[in-house]
PQR file with spaces between the fields and no chain letter, atoms N, CA, C, O and H, PARSE charges and radii, in Angstrom:
ATOM       1  N    MET     1      59.491   94.457   26.669 -0.4000 1.5000
ATOM       2  CA   MET     1      59.332   93.678   27.883 -0.0000 2.0000
ATOM       3  C    MET     1      58.060   94.114   28.610  0.5500 1.7000
ATOM       4  O    MET     1      57.754   95.305   28.675 -0.5500 1.4000
ATOM       5  N    LEU     2      57.341   93.172   29.141 -0.4000 1.5000
ATOM       6  CA   LEU     2      56.098   93.463   29.850 -0.0000 2.0000
ATOM       7  C    LEU     2      56.391   94.036   31.233  0.5500 1.7000
ATOM       8  O    LEU     2      57.350   93.656   31.904 -0.5500 1.4000
ATOM       9  H    LEU     2      57.589   92.205   29.089  0.4000 1.0000
ATOM      10  N    THR     3      55.537   94.950   31.624 -0.4000 1.5000
ATOM      11  CA   THR     3      55.558   95.485   32.978 -0.0000 2.0000
ATOM      12  C    THR     3      54.244   95.101   33.625  0.5500 1.7000
ATOM      13  O    THR     3      53.201   95.126   32.971 -0.5500 1.4000
ATOM      14  H    THR     3      54.757   95.258   31.079  0.4000 1.0000
ATOM      15  N    TYR     4      54.278   94.749   34.888 -0.4000 1.5000
ATOM      16  CA   TYR     4      53.094   94.264   35.595 -0.0000 2.0000
ATOM      17  C    TYR     4      52.705   95.206   36.725  0.5500 1.7000
ATOM      18  O    TYR     4      53.554   95.869   37.320 -0.5500 1.4000
ATOM      19  H    TYR     4      55.125   94.728   35.419  0.4000 1.0000
ATOM      20  N    CYS     5      51.403   95.254   37.013 -0.4000 1.5000
ATOM      21  CA   CYS     5      50.891   96.027   38.137 -0.0000 2.0000
ATOM      22  C    CYS     5      51.467   95.454   39.432  0.5500 1.7000
ATOM      23  O    CYS     5      51.509   94.239   39.620 -0.5500 1.4000
ATOM      24  H    CYS     5      50.713   94.715   36.530  0.4000 1.0000
ATOM      25  N    ALA     6      51.902   96.331   40.306 -0.4000 1.5000
ATOM      26  CA   ALA     6      52.477   95.909   41.584 -0.0000 2.0000
ATOM      27  C    ALA     6      51.416   95.333   42.517  0.5500 1.7000
ATOM      28  O    ALA     6      51.752   94.673   43.501 -0.5500 1.4000
ATOM      29  H    ALA     6      51.868   97.319   40.153  0.4000 1.0000
ATOM      30  N    ASN     7      50.146   95.574   42.219 -0.4000 1.5000
ATOM      31  CA   ASN     7      49.065   95.127   43.086 -0.0000 2.0000
ATOM      32  C    ASN     7      48.392   93.850   42.568  0.5500 1.7000
ATOM      33  O    ASN     7      48.293   92.863   43.297 -0.5500 1.4000
ATOM      34  H    ASN     7      49.874   96.110   41.420  0.4000 1.0000
ATOM      35  N    CYS     8      47.937   93.868   41.326 -0.4000 1.5000
ATOM      36  CA   CYS     8      47.148   92.742   40.801 -0.0000 2.0000
ATOM      37  C    CYS     8      47.898   91.899   39.776  0.5500 1.7000
ATOM      38  O    CYS     8      47.385   90.867   39.345 -0.5500 1.4000
ATOM      39  H    CYS     8      48.018   94.670   40.734  0.4000 1.0000
ATOM      40  N    VAL     9      49.074   92.303   39.384 -0.4000 1.5000
ATOM      41  CA   VAL     9      49.948   91.609   38.444 -0.0000 2.0000
ATOM      42  C    VAL     9      49.357   91.548   37.031  0.5500 1.7000
ATOM      43  O    VAL     9      49.681   90.637   36.270 -0.5500 1.4000
ATOM      44  H    VAL     9      49.491   93.141   39.734  0.4000 1.0000
ATOM      45  N    MET    10      48.503   92.500   36.677 -0.4000 1.5000
ATOM      46  CA   MET    10      47.967   92.593   35.318 -0.0000 2.0000
ATOM      47  C    MET    10      49.072   93.171   34.424  0.5500 1.7000
ATOM      48  O    MET    10      49.706   94.156   34.803 -0.5500 1.4000
ATOM      49  H    MET    10      48.241   93.241   37.296  0.4000 1.0000
ATOM      50  N    PRO    11      49.314   92.586   33.255 -0.5600 1.5000
ATOM      51  CA   PRO    11      50.374   93.103   32.379  0.2800 2.0000
ATOM      52  C    PRO    11      49.946   94.397   31.688  0.5500 1.7000
ATOM      53  O    PRO    11      48.760   94.626   31.449 -0.5500 1.4000
ATOM      54  N    ASP    12      50.924   95.231   31.375 -0.4000 1.5000
ATOM      55  CA   ASP    12      50.616   96.494   30.714 -0.0000 2.0000
ATOM      56  C    ASP    12      50.237   96.308   29.249  0.5500 1.7000
ATOM      57  O    ASP    12      49.963   97.289   28.559 -0.5500 1.4000
ATOM      58  H    ASP    12      51.888   95.045   31.569  0.4000 1.0000
ATOM      59  N    SER    13      50.216   95.071   28.760 -0.4000 1.5000
ATOM      60  CA   SER    13      49.777   94.805   27.388 -0.0000 2.0000
ATOM      61  C    SER    13      48.255   94.842   27.266  0.5500 1.7000
ATOM      62  O    SER    13      47.729   94.845   26.153 -0.5500 1.4000
ATOM      63  H    SER    13      50.439   94.273   29.321  0.4000 1.0000
ATOM      64  N    LYS    14      47.539   94.869   28.391 -0.4000 1.5000
ATOM      65  CA   LYS    14      46.074   94.964   28.360 -0.0000 2.0000
ATOM      66  C    LYS    14      45.694   96.350   27.828  0.5500 1.7000
ATOM      67  O    LYS    14      46.238   97.352   28.292 -0.5500 1.4000
ATOM      68  H    LYS    14      47.966   94.866   29.295  0.4000 1.0000
ATOM      69  N    PRO    15      44.775   96.423   26.868 -0.5600 1.5000
ATOM      70  CA   PRO    15      44.373   97.731   26.326  0.2800 2.0000
ATOM      71  C    PRO    15      43.836   98.657   27.414  0.5500 1.7000
ATOM      72  O    PRO    15      43.140   98.218   28.329 -0.5500 1.4000
ATOM      73  N    ASP    16      44.163   99.924   27.305 -0.4000 1.5000
ATOM      74  CA   ASP    16      43.701  100.989   28.207 -0.0000 2.0000
ATOM      75  C    ASP    16      44.188  100.837   29.638  0.5500 1.7000
ATOM      76  O    ASP    16      43.608  101.445   30.538 -0.5500 1.4000
ATOM      77  H    ASP    16      44.728  100.281   26.561  0.4000 1.0000
ATOM      78  N    LEU    17      45.214  100.064   29.881 -0.4000 1.5000
ATOM      79  CA   LEU    17      45.758   99.915   31.227 -0.0000 2.0000
ATOM      80  C    LEU    17      46.981  100.810   31.355  0.5500 1.7000
ATOM      81  O    LEU    17      47.920  100.706   30.565 -0.5500 1.4000
ATOM      82  H    LEU    17      45.685   99.570   29.150  0.4000 1.0000
ATOM      83  N    GLN    18      46.968  101.683   32.343 -0.4000 1.5000
ATOM      84  CA   GLN    18      48.113  102.539   32.597 -0.0000 2.0000
ATOM      85  C    GLN    18      48.625  102.277   34.000  0.5500 1.7000
ATOM      86  O    GLN    18      47.850  102.052   34.929 -0.5500 1.4000
ATOM      87  H    GLN    18      46.206  101.768   32.985  0.4000 1.0000
ATOM      88  N    LEU    19      49.926  102.310   34.139 -0.4000 1.5000
ATOM      89  CA   LEU    19      50.559  102.154   35.445 -0.0000 2.0000
ATOM      90  C    LEU    19      50.993  103.528   35.930  0.5500 1.7000
ATOM      91  O    LEU    19      51.532  104.320   35.158 -0.5500 1.4000
ATOM      92  H    LEU    19      50.556  102.494   33.384  0.4000 1.0000
ATOM      93  N    ASP    20      50.758  103.814   37.219 -0.4000 1.5000
ATOM      94  CA   ASP    20      51.171  105.096   37.778 -0.0000 2.0000
ATOM      95  C    ASP    20      52.632  105.031   38.217  0.5500 1.7000
ATOM      96  O    ASP    20      53.316  104.041   37.959 -0.5500 1.4000
ATOM      97  H    ASP    20      50.321  103.170   37.846  0.4000 1.0000
ATOM      98  N    ALA    21      53.103  106.068   38.869 -0.4000 1.5000
ATOM      99  CA   ALA    21      54.502  106.149   39.298 -0.0000 2.0000
ATOM     100  C    ALA    21      54.871  105.064   40.301  0.5500 1.7000
ATOM     101  O    ALA    21      56.044  104.723   40.452 -0.5500 1.4000
ATOM     102  H    ALA    21      52.547  106.873   39.078  0.4000 1.0000
ATOM     103  N    HIS    22      53.864  104.523   40.986 -0.4000 1.5000
ATOM     104  CA   HIS    22      54.101  103.474   41.981 -0.0000 2.0000
ATOM     105  C    HIS    22      53.955  102.078   41.387  0.5500 1.7000
ATOM     106  O    HIS    22      54.108  101.081   42.093 -0.5500 1.4000
ATOM     107  H    HIS    22      52.911  104.800   40.863  0.4000 1.0000
ATOM     108  N    GLY    23      53.658  102.002   40.090 -0.4000 1.5000
ATOM     109  CA   GLY    23      53.508  100.716   39.421 -0.0000 2.0000
ATOM     110  C    GLY    23      52.161  100.063   39.628  0.5500 1.7000
ATOM     111  O    GLY    23      52.015   98.860   39.415 -0.5500 1.4000
ATOM     112  H    GLY    23      53.534  102.812   39.516  0.4000 1.0000
ATOM     113  N    VAL    24      51.158  100.852   40.048 -0.4000 1.5000
ATOM     114  CA   VAL    24      49.805  100.331   40.279 -0.0000 2.0000
ATOM     115  C    VAL    24      48.930  100.769   39.109  0.5500 1.7000
ATOM     116  O    VAL    24      48.988  101.919   38.673 -0.5500 1.4000
ATOM     117  H    VAL    24      51.276  101.830   40.221  0.4000 1.0000
ATOM     118  N    CYS    25      48.126   99.845   38.609 -0.4000 1.5000
ATOM     119  CA   CYS    25      47.314  100.135   37.419 -0.0000 2.0000
ATOM     120  C    CYS    25      46.083  100.977   37.752  0.5500 1.7000
ATOM     121  O    CYS    25      45.672  101.090   38.907 -0.5500 1.4000
ATOM     122  H    CYS    25      48.079   98.911   38.962  0.4000 1.0000
ATOM     123  N    ASN    26      45.507  101.565   36.695 -0.4000 1.5000
ATOM     124  CA   ASN    26      44.326  102.408   36.864 -0.0000 2.0000
ATOM     125  C    ASN    26      43.116  101.609   37.336  0.5500 1.7000
ATOM     126  O    ASN    26      42.242  102.171   37.997 -0.5500 1.4000
ATOM     127  H    ASN    26      45.841  101.473   35.757  0.4000 1.0000
ATOM     128  N    ALA    27      43.035  100.327   37.021 -0.4000 1.5000
ATOM     129  CA   ALA    27      41.919   99.503   37.498 -0.0000 2.0000
ATOM     130  C    ALA    27      41.990   99.329   39.016  0.5500 1.7000
ATOM     131  O    ALA    27      40.966   99.403   39.695 -0.5500 1.4000
ATOM     132  H    ALA    27      43.744   99.871   36.483  0.4000 1.0000
ATOM     133  N    CYS    28      43.171   99.102   39.543 -0.4000 1.5000
ATOM     134  CA   CYS    28      43.329   98.964   40.996 -0.0000 2.0000
ATOM     135  C    CYS    28      43.033  100.288   41.701  0.5500 1.7000
ATOM     136  O    CYS    28      42.422  100.298   42.770 -0.5500 1.4000
ATOM     137  H    CYS    28      44.003   99.041   38.991  0.4000 1.0000
ATOM     138  N    ARG    29      43.460  101.395   41.109 -0.4000 1.5000
ATOM     139  CA   ARG    29      43.176  102.714   41.706 -0.0000 2.0000
ATOM     140  C    ARG    29      41.677  102.977   41.712  0.5500 1.7000
ATOM     141  O    ARG    29      41.153  103.507   42.692 -0.5500 1.4000
ATOM     142  H    ARG    29      43.956  101.386   40.241  0.4000 1.0000
ATOM     143  N    ALA    30      40.983  102.622   40.656 -0.4000 1.5000
ATOM     144  CA   ALA    30      39.531  102.817   40.603 -0.0000 2.0000
ATOM     145  C    ALA    30      38.847  101.960   41.663  0.5500 1.7000
ATOM     146  O    ALA    30      37.884  102.400   42.291 -0.5500 1.4000
ATOM     147  H    ALA    30      41.408  102.191   39.860  0.4000 1.0000
ATOM     148  N    TYR    31      39.337  100.746   41.864 -0.4000 1.5000
ATOM     149  CA   TYR    31      38.776   99.866   42.890 -0.0000 2.0000
ATOM     150  C    TYR    31      38.981  100.466   44.278  0.5500 1.7000
ATOM     151  O    TYR    31      38.090  100.391   45.125 -0.5500 1.4000
ATOM     152  H    TYR    31      40.120  100.389   41.354  0.4000 1.0000
ATOM     153  N    GLU    32      40.140  101.056   44.514 -0.4000 1.5000
ATOM     154  CA   GLU    32      40.411  101.684   45.808 -0.0000 2.0000
ATOM     155  C    GLU    32      39.512  102.900   46.041  0.5500 1.7000
ATOM     156  O    GLU    32      39.126  103.178   47.177 -0.5500 1.4000
ATOM     157  H    GLU    32      40.863  101.117   43.827  0.4000 1.0000
ATOM     158  N    ASP    33      39.178  103.622   44.971 -0.4000 1.5000
ATOM     159  CA   ASP    33      38.356  104.829   45.092 -0.0000 2.0000
ATOM     160  C    ASP    33      36.923  104.529   45.512  0.5500 1.7000
ATOM     161  O    ASP    33      36.213  105.429   45.959 -0.5500 1.4000
ATOM     162  H    ASP    33      39.491  103.396   44.048  0.4000 1.0000
ATOM     163  N    ARG    34      36.483  103.271   45.375 -0.4000 1.5000
ATOM     164  CA   ARG    34      35.123  102.910   45.794 -0.0000 2.0000
ATOM     165  C    ARG    34      34.909  103.135   47.281  0.5500 1.7000
ATOM     166  O    ARG    34      33.771  103.318   47.713 -0.5500 1.4000
ATOM     167  H    ARG    34      37.060  102.539   45.012  0.4000 1.0000
ATOM     168  N    LYS    35      35.962  103.127   48.067 -0.4000 1.5000
ATOM     169  CA   LYS    35      35.856  103.282   49.521 -0.0000 2.0000
ATOM     170  C    LYS    35      35.394  104.683   49.909  0.5500 1.7000
ATOM     171  O    LYS    35      34.813  104.864   50.980 -0.5500 1.4000
ATOM     172  H    LYS    35      36.887  102.978   47.716  0.4000 1.0000
ATOM     173  N    VAL    36      35.640  105.670   49.062 -0.4000 1.5000
ATOM     174  CA   VAL    36      35.302  107.047   49.409 -0.0000 2.0000
ATOM     175  C    VAL    36      33.959  107.491   48.829  0.5500 1.7000
ATOM     176  O    VAL    36      33.576  108.649   48.993 -0.5500 1.4000
ATOM     177  H    VAL    36      36.111  105.523   48.192  0.4000 1.0000
ATOM     178  N    VAL    37      33.244  106.601   48.160 -0.4000 1.5000
ATOM     179  CA   VAL    37      31.933  106.925   47.599 -0.0000 2.0000
ATOM     180  C    VAL    37      30.881  106.831   48.706  0.5500 1.7000
ATOM     181  O    VAL    37      30.872  105.882   49.489 -0.5500 1.4000
ATOM     182  H    VAL    37      33.555  105.660   48.026  0.4000 1.0000
ATOM     183  N    ASP    38      30.012  107.814   48.756 -0.4000 1.5000
ATOM     184  CA   ASP    38      28.904  107.796   49.715 -0.0000 2.0000
ATOM     185  C    ASP    38      27.785  106.959   49.098  0.5500 1.7000
ATOM     186  O    ASP    38      26.927  107.479   48.384 -0.5500 1.4000
ATOM     187  H    ASP    38      30.020  108.585   48.120  0.4000 1.0000
ATOM     188  N    TRP    39      27.807  105.661   49.385 -0.4000 1.5000
ATOM     189  CA   TRP    39      26.854  104.747   48.757 -0.0000 2.0000
ATOM     190  C    TRP    39      25.420  105.007   49.203  0.5500 1.7000
ATOM     191  O    TRP    39      24.486  104.745   48.446 -0.5500 1.4000
ATOM     192  H    TRP    39      28.503  105.240   49.965  0.4000 1.0000
ATOM     193  N    GLY    40      25.229  105.515   50.415 -0.4000 1.5000
ATOM     194  CA   GLY    40      23.879  105.855   50.871 -0.0000 2.0000
ATOM     195  C    GLY    40      23.268  106.961   50.029  0.5500 1.7000
ATOM     196  O    GLY    40      22.101  106.892   49.641 -0.5500 1.4000
ATOM     197  H    GLY    40      25.988  105.728   51.030  0.4000 1.0000
ATOM     198  N    ALA    41      24.064  107.975   49.753 -0.4000 1.5000
ATOM     199  CA   ALA    41      23.588  109.080   48.918 -0.0000 2.0000
ATOM     200  C    ALA    41      23.346  108.611   47.485  0.5500 1.7000
ATOM     201  O    ALA    41      22.383  109.036   46.846 -0.5500 1.4000
ATOM     202  H    ALA    41      25.011  108.031   50.068  0.4000 1.0000
ATOM     203  N    ARG    42      24.200  107.754   46.988 -0.4000 1.5000
ATOM     204  CA   ARG    42      24.020  107.216   45.638 -0.0000 2.0000
ATOM     205  C    ARG    42      22.721  106.406   45.563  0.5500 1.7000
ATOM     206  O    ARG    42      22.004  106.465   44.564 -0.5500 1.4000
ATOM     207  H    ARG    42      24.982  107.409   47.507  0.4000 1.0000
ATOM     208  N    TYR    43      22.427  105.658   46.616 -0.4000 1.5000
ATOM     209  CA   TYR    43      21.194  104.866   46.648 -0.0000 2.0000
ATOM     210  C    TYR    43      19.978  105.789   46.640  0.5500 1.7000
ATOM     211  O    TYR    43      19.002  105.519   45.939 -0.5500 1.4000
ATOM     212  H    TYR    43      23.009  105.610   47.428  0.4000 1.0000
ATOM     213  N    GLN    44      20.026  106.861   47.404 -0.4000 1.5000
ATOM     214  CA   GLN    44      18.915  107.808   47.434 -0.0000 2.0000
ATOM     215  C    GLN    44      18.722  108.462   46.068  0.5500 1.7000
ATOM     216  O    GLN    44      17.587  108.684   45.647 -0.5500 1.4000
ATOM     217  H    GLN    44      20.818  107.080   47.973  0.4000 1.0000
ATOM     218  N    ASP    45      19.823  108.775   45.367 -0.4000 1.5000
ATOM     219  CA   ASP    45      19.725  109.314   44.020 -0.0000 2.0000
ATOM     220  C    ASP    45      19.051  108.316   43.082  0.5500 1.7000
ATOM     221  O    ASP    45      18.233  108.696   42.244 -0.5500 1.4000
ATOM     222  H    ASP    45      20.745  108.594   45.709  0.4000 1.0000
ATOM     223  N    LEU    46      19.395  107.045   43.228 -0.4000 1.5000
ATOM     224  CA   LEU    46      18.775  105.999   42.407 -0.0000 2.0000
ATOM     225  C    LEU    46      17.273  105.949   42.674  0.5500 1.7000
ATOM     226  O    LEU    46      16.478  105.881   41.736 -0.5500 1.4000
ATOM     227  H    LEU    46      20.059  106.736   43.909  0.4000 1.0000
ATOM     228  N    LEU    47      16.881  105.982   43.947 -0.4000 1.5000
ATOM     229  CA   LEU    47      15.454  105.945   44.265 -0.0000 2.0000
ATOM     230  C    LEU    47      14.720  107.146   43.685  0.5500 1.7000
ATOM     231  O    LEU    47      13.576  107.023   43.247 -0.5500 1.4000
ATOM     232  H    LEU    47      17.526  106.038   44.709  0.4000 1.0000
ATOM     233  N    THR    48      15.361  108.291   43.678 -0.4000 1.5000
ATOM     234  CA   THR    48      14.765  109.488   43.099 -0.0000 2.0000
ATOM     235  C    THR    48      14.532  109.314   41.601  0.5500 1.7000
ATOM     236  O    THR    48      13.488  109.699   41.075 -0.5500 1.4000
ATOM     237  H    THR    48      16.290  108.392   44.034  0.4000 1.0000
ATOM     238  N    VAL    49      15.514  108.730   40.925 -0.4000 1.5000
ATOM     239  CA   VAL    49      15.403  108.518   39.483 -0.0000 2.0000
ATOM     240  C    VAL    49      14.322  107.488   39.178  0.5500 1.7000
ATOM     241  O    VAL    49      13.551  107.643   38.230 -0.5500 1.4000
ATOM     242  H    VAL    49      16.362  108.417   41.352  0.4000 1.0000
ATOM     243  N    LEU    50      14.275  106.445   39.986 -0.4000 1.5000
ATOM     244  CA   LEU    50      13.289  105.399   39.736 -0.0000 2.0000
ATOM     245  C    LEU    50      11.897  105.876   40.099  0.5500 1.7000
ATOM     246  O    LEU    50      10.930  105.128   39.955 -0.5500 1.4000
ATOM     247  H    LEU    50      14.902  106.320   40.756  0.4000 1.0000
């Protein structure tokens, strides 16, 4: 039987998709983690590389 993400309703039949204890998939967790990234610092790192 298929299990679905509690957030985005993606089925667990998708390759490399894992559901956590709360039923939320790793893709949704990664999307949530974008909020804690210091995008200004990342931009400065990009300018340094370029």
